[in-house]
N, C-alpha and C positions, 0 to 999 in steps of 0.2 A: 634435570634442566630441559632436556629435549621434550619430555612428556608435557611439561608445563607450557612450553612454547607452542607445541602442537595443539594443546587444549585451547589456548587463547586464540590461536590462528583459526581453529575450527569454529570457535564461538563467534569470532568477528565475522567470518565468512557467512555463518548462519544468520546472523543479525542483518547483514547487508542483503543477503538473498531474500530473507523474510520481508524486509522493508520494501524491496522491489516488487515482490508479489503483492504486498498490501496496497501499494500505490496503484499497481495495475488493476487490482480488484476494485478499488474505490473509483478510479476514473472510468473503468468499464461500466460499473453500476450507474454512475452519473450519466454517461453517454446513453445507456439503455433507457433511462427515464428522463431524458432531456426535455421532451415535449411536455411531460407532466410537470416537471419542475418549473419550466418557463410559464406554463399556464397558472401554476400556483403562485408564482411571484407576481404575475400580472393582476391576479385577484386581490393580493394584499395591498397593492398601491391604491 
């Protein structure tokens, strides 16, 4: 019982931590290329 509980707690913590890292990576990348993205969206209009 304890082993199963620890497994699920570890899995949940890993998913939460991974999600935070993913969001930080995506937003960091978007901020890095902000000028290029804005120029691209202006060209489309």
